[in-house]
C-alpha positions as CSV (number, residue, x, y, z in Angstrom):
1,M,-22.5,19.8,-48.1
2,K,-25.4,19.8,-50.6
3,N,-27.9,22.7,-50.7
4,L,-31.6,22.4,-50.4
5,F,-32.2,22.1,-54.2
6,Q,-29.7,19.2,-54.5
7,T,-31.3,17.4,-51.5
8,G,-34.7,17.8,-53.1
9,R,-33.4,16.4,-56.4
10,A,-32.0,13.3,-54.7
11,A,-35.2,12.6,-52.9
12,L,-37.6,13.2,-55.6
13,S,-38.0,15.9,-58.5
14,F,-39.8,15.8,-57.6
15,L,-40.4,17.3,-55.8
16,V,-40.5,16.1,-53.3
17,P,-39.2,15.0,-52.1
18,L,-40.9,15.4,-53.4
19,I,-38.2,17.0,-54.8
20,L,-40.2,18.1,-57.4
21,F,-35.2,17.5,-65.3
22,V,-34.0,17.4,-73.4
23,A,-33.9,21.0,-72.3
24,A,-30.4,22.0,-73.4
25,G,-31.0,20.8,-77.0
26,A,-34.4,22.3,-77.1
27,A,-33.1,25.7,-76.0
28,A,-30.4,25.6,-78.6
29,A,-33.0,25.2,-81.3
30,T,-35.4,27.8,-80.0
31,P,-37.7,29.1,-82.8
32,P,-38.0,32.9,-83.1
33,Q,-41.8,32.9,-82.5
34,L,-41.6,31.9,-78.8
35,S,-42.8,34.5,-76.4
36,S,-40.7,36.1,-73.7
37,A,-42.4,34.0,-71.0
38,E,-41.6,30.8,-73.0
39,L,-38.0,31.8,-73.5
40,Q,-37.6,32.6,-69.8
41,G,-39.3,29.3,-69.0
42,R,-36.9,27.3,-71.1
43,K,-33.9,29.1,-69.6
44,L,-35.0,28.4,-66.1
45,A,-35.7,24.7,-66.8
46,Q,-32.3,24.4,-68.4
47,E,-30.6,26.0,-65.4
48,L,-32.4,23.6,-63.1
49,C,-31.4,20.6,-65.3
50,N,-27.7,21.7,-65.3
51,S,-27.6,22.2,-61.5
52,Q,-25.9,19.0,-60.6
53,P,-24.7,18.0,-57.1
54,G,-21.2,19.1,-56.1
55,E,-20.3,15.9,-54.3
56,N,-21.4,12.3,-53.6
57,F,-23.8,11.8,-50.8
58,T,-26.2,9.2,-49.3
59,N,-29.5,9.8,-47.5
60,T,-31.6,7.2,-45.7
61,G,-35.2,7.4,-44.5
62,V,-38.6,5.9,-44.8
63,L,-41.6,6.2,-47.1
64,Q,-44.7,6.6,-45.1
65,I,-47.5,5.4,-47.5
66,R,-51.2,5.7,-46.9
67,A,-53.0,4.0,-49.8
68,G,-56.4,5.2,-51.1
69,D,-58.1,2.4,-49.1
70,G,-56.6,3.5,-45.9
71,K,-53.9,0.8,-45.6
72,R,-50.5,1.9,-44.4
73,F,-47.0,0.6,-45.0
74,E,-43.5,2.0,-44.5
75,P,-40.7,0.8,-46.7
76,S,-37.2,2.0,-45.8
77,V,-35.4,3.9,-48.5
78,T,-31.8,4.8,-49.4
79,V,-30.9,7.5,-51.9
80,E,-27.3,7.4,-53.2
81,T,-26.0,10.1,-55.5
82,T,-22.7,9.7,-57.4
83,V,-21.2,12.5,-59.4
84,K,-19.6,11.5,-62.7
85,R,-17.4,13.2,-65.2
86,D,-20.3,13.9,-67.6
87,G,-23.2,14.2,-65.1
88,W,-24.4,12.2,-62.1
89,Q,-26.4,9.1,-61.2
90,T,-28.9,8.5,-58.4
91,L,-29.9,5.2,-56.9
92,Y,-33.3,4.9,-55.1
93,F,-33.5,1.6,-53.1
94,A,-36.6,0.7,-51.1
95,T,-37.2,-2.4,-49.1
96,L,-40.3,-3.7,-47.3
97,N,-41.0,-6.7,-45.1
98,N,-44.6,-7.5,-44.3
99,G,-46.9,-10.5,-43.9
100,K,-46.8,-11.1,-47.6
101,G,-43.0,-11.4,-47.9
102,H,-39.9,-9.3,-48.7
103,F,-40.1,-6.7,-51.4
104,E,-37.3,-4.6,-53.0
105,S,-37.4,-1.8,-55.6
106,A,-34.3,-0.3,-57.1
107,L,-34.3,2.6,-59.5
108,T,-31.2,4.1,-61.1
109,V,-31.6,7.5,-62.8
110,T,-28.6,8.5,-64.9
111,H,-28.3,12.2,-65.8
112,A,-25.8,12.7,-68.6
113,D,-24.9,16.1,-70.1
114,G,-26.8,16.8,-73.3
115,K,-28.8,13.5,-73.1
116,P,-32.2,12.4,-71.9
117,N,-32.4,10.8,-68.5
118,A,-31.9,7.1,-68.5
119,Y,-34.1,5.0,-66.1
120,H,-33.4,1.4,-65.0
121,L,-35.9,-0.3,-62.7
122,T,-35.5,-3.6,-60.8
123,E,-38.2,-5.1,-58.6
124,T,-38.0,-8.3,-56.6
125,G,-40.7,-9.9,-54.5
126,P,-42.6,-13.2,-53.8
127,A,-43.9,-13.2,-57.4
128,G,-40.4,-13.1,-58.9
129,H,-37.9,-10.7,-60.3
130,F,-38.6,-7.9,-62.8
131,E,-36.1,-5.6,-64.6
132,T,-36.5,-3.0,-67.3
133,N,-35.3,0.2,-68.9
134,L,-37.9,3.1,-69.1
135,N,-38.3,6.3,-71.0
136,G,-40.9,8.9,-71.8
137,D,-44.4,8.4,-70.5
138,A,-43.4,4.8,-69.5
139,T,-41.9,6.5,-66.4
140,M,-45.3,7.5,-65.2
141,I,-45.6,4.5,-62.8
142,P,-45.2,4.3,-59.0
143,F,-41.9,3.7,-57.3
144,A,-42.2,1.1,-54.5
145,H,-46.0,1.4,-54.6
146,S,-45.7,5.0,-53.4
147,D,-47.2,8.2,-54.8
148,F,-43.8,9.2,-56.1
149,W,-43.7,8.2,-59.8
150,I,-40.4,7.4,-61.5
151,A,-40.9,10.5,-63.6
152,D,-41.1,12.5,-60.4
153,L,-37.8,11.2,-59.1
154,G,-36.1,12.1,-62.4
155,L,-37.8,15.5,-62.6
156,E,-38.7,14.4,-66.1
157,F,-41.2,17.3,-66.6
158,L,-38.3,19.8,-66.8
159,H,-37.1,18.0,-70.0
160,W,-40.4,18.7,-71.8
161,P,-39.9,21.2,-74.7
162,A,-42.8,23.5,-73.6
163,Q,-41.7,25.6,-70.6
164,K,-43.3,28.9,-69.6
165,I,-43.1,31.5,-66.8
166,L,-46.5,32.4,-65.5
167,P,-47.6,35.5,-63.6
168,N,-47.4,35.1,-59.9
169,P,-50.9,34.8,-58.4
170,T,-49.5,35.8,-54.9
171,S,-46.5,37.8,-53.8
172,L,-45.1,34.9,-51.7
173,K,-45.4,31.1,-51.5
174,R,-44.7,29.5,-48.1
175,G,-43.3,32.9,-47.1
176,R,-40.7,32.9,-50.0
177,S,-40.3,34.9,-53.2
178,Y,-40.8,32.6,-56.2
179,T,-41.0,32.0,-59.9
180,L,-44.0,30.1,-61.2
181,L,-43.0,27.7,-64.0
182,E,-45.5,25.8,-66.2
183,S,-44.2,22.6,-67.9
184,T,-46.4,21.2,-70.6
185,N,-46.3,17.6,-72.0
186,P,-46.7,17.9,-75.8
187,A,-48.5,14.5,-76.2
188,P,-49.5,12.9,-72.9
189,S,-50.7,9.4,-72.8
190,T,-53.8,8.5,-70.9
191,N,-52.1,7.9,-67.6
192,A,-49.4,10.6,-67.8
193,Y,-49.2,14.2,-66.6
194,S,-50.3,16.8,-69.1
195,R,-48.7,19.7,-67.3
196,V,-46.8,20.5,-64.1
197,L,-46.8,23.8,-62.2
198,S,-43.7,24.4,-60.1
199,W,-43.2,27.2,-57.5
200,I,-39.4,27.7,-57.6
201,D,-37.7,29.6,-54.8
202,K,-35.9,32.6,-56.3
203,E,-33.0,32.6,-53.8
204,T,-32.1,28.9,-53.6
205,G,-33.7,27.4,-56.8
206,G,-35.5,24.9,-54.5
207,L,-39.0,23.6,-55.1
208,L,-41.5,25.2,-52.8
209,Q,-44.5,23.4,-54.2
210,A,-45.7,21.6,-57.4
211,E,-49.0,20.5,-58.9
212,A,-49.3,17.8,-61.6
213,Y,-52.4,17.6,-63.8
214,D,-53.7,14.5,-65.7
215,A,-54.3,14.1,-69.4
216,Q,-57.8,15.6,-69.0
217,G,-56.3,18.7,-67.3
218,K,-57.6,17.8,-63.8
219,L,-55.5,18.1,-60.7
220,L,-53.8,14.8,-60.0
221,K,-51.0,15.4,-57.4
222,E,-49.7,18.0,-55.1
223,F,-46.1,18.0,-53.8
224,A,-44.5,20.1,-51.1
225,P,-41.6,20.0,-48.7
226,K,-42.8,19.8,-45.1
227,S,-39.8,20.4,-42.8
228,F,-36.2,21.3,-42.8
229,K,-33.3,20.8,-40.3
230,K,-30.0,22.6,-39.8
231,V,-27.1,20.2,-40.2
232,N,-23.5,21.4,-39.8
233,G,-24.7,25.0,-40.2
234,Q,-26.8,24.4,-43.4
235,W,-30.5,23.7,-43.9
236,E,-31.4,20.4,-45.3
237,L,-34.7,18.9,-46.4
238,Q,-36.1,16.5,-43.7
239,E,-39.6,15.7,-44.9
240,M,-41.6,16.0,-48.1
241,E,-45.1,14.9,-49.0
242,I,-47.0,14.1,-52.2
243,D,-50.8,13.7,-52.2
244,N,-52.9,12.1,-55.0
245,D,-56.1,14.2,-55.1
246,Q,-57.9,11.6,-57.2
247,T,-57.2,8.4,-55.2
248,G,-56.9,9.9,-51.8
249,S,-53.5,8.3,-51.2
250,R,-50.5,10.1,-49.7
251,T,-46.8,9.4,-49.4
252,R,-44.4,11.2,-47.0
253,L,-40.7,10.8,-47.4
254,E,-38.8,11.4,-44.1
255,F,-35.0,11.4,-44.0
256,D,-32.9,10.3,-41.1
257,L,-30.7,13.4,-40.7
258,P,-27.8,13.5,-38.2
259,K,-28.3,15.2,-34.9
260,N,-26.3,18.3,-34.2
């Protein structure tokens, strides 16, 4: 059975999940002038990157999307994680049938030891079929028209070279002890995140909350898990939400967890 952090990774990065992850190589080449907070930040990011699932699993659910103009739609979603010899691979598959036709989005995120994440996106709809490989800031695009970007689902911000532990502004977050991690994009493009703040649960390593800022340093998105459910004696993530503070849109990912 996966733990909360593994469940969040499969859903997001995203956090969201919003989840809320080339840190190993960066840490190996750490220059001596880094501060203690920066060294600790890189160490934590690397640990999170290396925390791979212990077994294969599949989650199903729905993306409840409210667009900035108030329109709502709910594509179904399946998240399949497969453990491999040198890492793991996660497939995010979303489908939607509405008055405009049938739409499919499939994203494969491959996490290989010592390598950057690899992203393969396929989209099919009335307008045709689209397929591409993505990397870097090109992953800062929506998955299935939701507020979850492809970069969120791969937790790409944890691969940025600049990681730093910040002082905690509060003693607890959502009732839990935490570590506040700041991830900074060295050269963000116009539509990319410039930095991400992550509140990491000290006990489980799970994401309690995250904030993403745009290239101008303004708050863009907020991510947080919303509810958990006990399945076979273990707590699993049931709902997570991501809000776009600039467009007013919101996406909630809700999993169909088995009944006890």
